[in-house]
N, C-alpha and C positions, 0 to 999 in steps of 0.2 A: 724689703730688698736690701741685702747686706751692703751693697755699694753705696746706696743713698744713706743708709743708717751710719755708715762710716764717715761720710762727709758731714752729716748733721752732728754727729758726736764730737767731731773736731771743731765745729763752728767755722768750718772753712768754706765760706760762701762765695767770695769774690777774689779773683786774682791769686789763687793759691796753687799748690802743687798739682792738683787734679787737672786744672786748665793747662798748665805748662806741659804736663806729661802727654795730654791729648794732642796739643799742638805739635809736640815733637814727633809723636807717633804718626800723625796724619801727614806731616811734612815728609817723613821717611817713606810712607806709603806712596805718596805722589812723586817722590824724587825731587822735591824743591827745597830751597834753603829755609824758607820761612812760611809758617802757617799762623795766622793771627785769628783767634776766636773772638767773635763779636755777637751782638745781641740778636741779629736776624740777617736774612739774606739781602734785604733791601738796603740796609745801612752799609752792608759790605760793598754793594755796588756803588753807593754814593761816595764812600771813602776811596774806592778804586779810581773813580772818575776824578776826584780831587787830587789824588796822587799823580794822575796823568795830566794835571793842570788844565782840566776842562773847566770852563768858567762861563760867566754871562756873555751872551753873544755868540758863543760857539754852537756848532751843530753836531749832533751825535746821531749816527745811523743805527737804527734798531729794527728788528723784524716786527711786522705787524702781528705775526703769530707768536705771541708770548703773553705772559701774565703782565698786568699793568705795572707791577713793581719795577720791571726793567726800564720802562719809559719814565716812570715817576722818579727814579734815581737821577736820570739825566735832567729832568725838569727841576728837581730840587737843588741842583748845583747851578742853576741858571741857564742851562743850555736849551737849545731848540731841538725837539725830537723830530727826526725825519724817518719815516717808515719805509722799509724795504720789503719786497715780496719774498715768498718762500718757494722752494723747489718741490719736487715730487716726494722727497723724504721729509717734508714739512719744516726743514731748517732754512735759515736765511740763504737767499740765492746770491752768489757772488756777482752775477751779471746785473742783478738789480742794484746791488751796492754801487757798482760803477756808475750807473745812471743817476744816482742820488748825490754824488759828490759835487760840492760847490767850493768856492773860495773860503767859506766859513766852516767847512767840515773839519772837526778836530779829532773825532774818534769814531771807531766802529765798535758796536757791542754785539758780537755774535752770541746768540742764545743756543746753548747745547741742550736741545730739547728732547724730552721723552727718553733720555738715556743714550743719546747719540751725539757724537761730535761732528761738527760741520767740516767741510773740505777746507782745512786751515792753510793748506799750501796756497790756494787761490786767494784766500782772504788776507793772509800775511803778505803776499806779493802786492795786492792792491794797496795795503797799508804802507808798505815800503815805497812803492812807486809814487804815492801821493803824500808822503810825509805824515801819515795818520797814526794815532795811537790805537791799540786794541785793549779793550777792557772786557773780559769774558764774563758772561752770566752762565755758569755751569750748575745752577741750582738743581737741575734735574739729571745731572750726568756725572756725579762723582764716581770715578772708576772707569768711565768711558775713555776710549783712546782713539786717536787718529794717527796712523803710522807709528804706533808704539808710544806716543806721547799723550799724557793724560789731559783730558778736558780741564781747562782752567790754568794751564801752564804755558800758554802760547804768547800772551801779551804782557803789558805792563803789570797787570795783575789779573787774577781770576778769582771767582768766589763761588760758594755754594750755600745752600740753605739746609738747615737741619729740622725744618718743620716736620711734624710727626708723619706726614704722608710721604716724605722723601725716602729713598732707599736706605739712607743712613739718617734716621730720624731720632730726635730726642723727645722729651715729654713736655715740650712747649716750643717757644721760638728759639732759634739759634742760627748762627751762620759763621762763615770763616772766609778769610782772604788769603790767597796764596801768591807768592812772588819769589823770584830769585834775586831781586834787586834790594840790596841792603838799605839804601836810602828810602825806597818806597816802604819797606817793612817798618823802619823806624817811624816814618810819618804816620802809617796806619796805627801803630801802637800808641802814638801820641794822640791821634784823633779819637780813638776808642775810649780814652780815659780823660775826657774833658780838656784835652789839649795841654795836659800837664807834663812837664819834663820828668822822665823817670829818675834823673840824677839829682835835680835841684828841687823838684816839686813845684817850680814856678809854672804858671800858665803862660805858654808862649804861642798859642794858636787857638782859634775858635774850634772847639772839638765837640764831642758827643758823649753822652753817658751810654756806652754801647759795648759792654763786656759780656762775653759768654760766661754764665755763672758756673760755679764749680759742680753743682749737682748735675747739670746738663752735660758738662764736660766729662764727668765720671761715667755717666750712662753711655755717652758716645764712645768713650775709650773702650768700654767693655764690649760694645756692639761691633767696634771696628775689628776686633780679633776674629770674628766670623763673617766679616763683610764679603769676602771673596766667595764664601759658600753660598751666600744669599744671591750674589750675582750669577753664579753657576746655575742655581735653581731657576732664576728668571730666564736665562738663556735657553735652558732646556724646555721651559714652557713655550717660549717664543718659537722654538724649533717645531713644536707640534702644530702651532697655528700655521706656520709657513708650509709644512708638509700637507696639512689637511685642507687649507683654504686657498692656496696659491693658484689653483686652476679655476677658481670662480671668477669669471670676467667682470662681474658686478662689484667686485671688491678691489681696492688698492691697499695692499698691506705695506707695513714698513719693511725695509730690507731685512732679509733673514740673517740670523746670527753668523752664518758662514758664507754669506753671499759676496763679501768684498774683503780681501785680506788687509786693506788699509783701515778698516773700521772694526773696532771692538765695542759693541753696544751693550749696555747693561739693562735696557728695557725697564726703565722706571714705569713707563706707561706703554700700552700697546694700542697706538692710535691708528685707526683705519679710516678709509673713505668708503662709503657704501651707497650704491643706488638704492632707492626706496628706504633711505635710512630710518625714517620715523616708523615705518611699518615693520622694518626688521627689528628695531629696538622694542616695539610692542610685542612682537612675536617672541623675542628672547625673554622679555619680562613675564609673559604668559607661561613660559616654560621654566620659570624660576631663576633666570639669569639677569642680574642687575647690571646696567651699564650707565655711564655718565658721558656728558659732553663737556669737555674741558672749559673752564672759565665761563660757564653759562652759555656756551655756544657763540660767543662774540670774541673777535680779535680786536686789536687796538683801534684800527681805522673805523670800526663800527660804533665806537663810543663817541657819538657826535658832539657831546658837550666838551670833549677834550680838544676839538678843533685841529685834528691831525690830518695829514694828507691821506687820500684814499685811493691813490693810483697803484693798487696792488691787486691786479685782476686774478692771479693764481690763488692768492689767499682768500679773496672774496668767493671764488668758486668752491674752494675747499670747505668753507664754513657751511655750505649747504649739505655736506656729506659726512663730515668728520665726527667721530665719537671714539670712546675708549672701550675696548673689550677687557674683561677681567684680567688683571696681571698683578699677582702678589705671591709671597712665599708661603701663604697658607693653602694655596691651591695644590691639589694633587694632579698628576698627569691625567687621571681619569676625568677630573673636572673639566679640563681643557678639551679632552676628547668629546665629552658631552656637549660642550658649547659649540664645537665644530659640527657635531651632528645636527644640532638645532638650526644652525645657520645654513647648512647644506640642504636640509629639508625645506627651509623657507624659499630659497632660490629655485629649487626644483618645482615647487608649486607655483611660483610666480614667473 
């Protein structure tokens, strides 16, 4: 691949122009002042929390319906993780957030899941009313918007992951932090490079070895050029699912691409709830359609060894029914039509 060969030929592996060009281009794409490339999405969240001054003894509200990395980031900065429930769109429920606020609550971590941004008007109002910080996990939603504003740009900082399965994925681990706050950006840059001052070289803070390497940055910069085309393809596929499956009462679909002018969804995943889920998945598999259940079918409150609160009834009910239908840019419209045919036949027989 010429892009990789160029980086290797220059011996430009860490903190070179490829990284800085990608950071500049991604910041322009998102309309933010700063984008800081880091080693992965989890460390991006940890650094965002530290920049928000979340520390030991604080509480951070996190949705139960998310990957463990979201909660792990809060845990590893010393905070207590408090789980909130989800709504019908599978994103964090603002009403549940309100119920979980205590005197120790310091931050809310909305997870912009499956390519959709939560109702940030309500979440930002809750944060303002209670003096809380917002640190966004937009690992699955790069390019998603709420009221024209990109996921990851509402709080103290936002972040995304470039894990290969993400809509903008690299060839390994990678992540980024976004912010409009100059002080936060300087602090994140400090943290990602061992806490070293970029001017003196002195270590002035306990930091991490967490830099997005140049090979990955070069790959991401190349893919960013056609990223909007990939999103358009995903939204077109989602439109077929919406048109073909919305009249099946046994299915709860994600909101359609044009169902709400406040939301612009990128459909990293197409997560549904289905009656007779396991039988439906077997039927799909028998007809050549592979499906998965995100995160092994468990949300955070169901990992009992983590000892988190489990008063999230909507999430608990959802886990009995949720799974992912195929959604990626290698699919043709005819593939999705076929999947819809198979699903329709299943429910007609049952």
